[in-house]
C-alpha positions, 0 to 999 in steps of 0.5 A, a space after each residue: 239361174 239357180 236350179 232347184 232340187 226336188 225332194 225324192 218321194 219314196 215310191 211304194 213298190 208293194 202294190 206294183 209287185 202284186 200287180 206284176 204277180 197277178 199279170 204273170 199268173 194270168 199270162 201263164 194260164 193263157 200260155 198253157 191253154 194255148 200250148 195245150 190247144 196247139 198240142 191237141 191240134 197237132 195230135 189230131 192232125 197226126 191221127 188224121 194223116 195216119 188214117 188218110 195214108 192207110 186209105 191211100 195205101 189200100 187204094 194203091 193196091 186196087 189202082 195197080 190191079 185196075 185199068 181205070 183211075 181210082 181216087 181216095 174218097 174223103 166224103 165219109 168223115 165218120 171214119 176220120 178222128 174228130 178234133 176235140 181239144 178238151 177231150 173226154 
């Protein structure tokens, strides 16, 4: 039994390289948008935590001088920073 040898046809890589470049560019844009959004969410969480901690500390002084239980009221959302990912 004889094995046949096939001729190797040269493959054009130029088109493949262009597609890889486009995919890389698109994926980098998506990655940077995700990183930016994640950073904005963490900064918002930090600002909100600072505001809540200030309110909590202010209530501790009131609670120490009062015989009744004092709770932090978070129903007024106007005093807490709003999440704005794309900022103004």
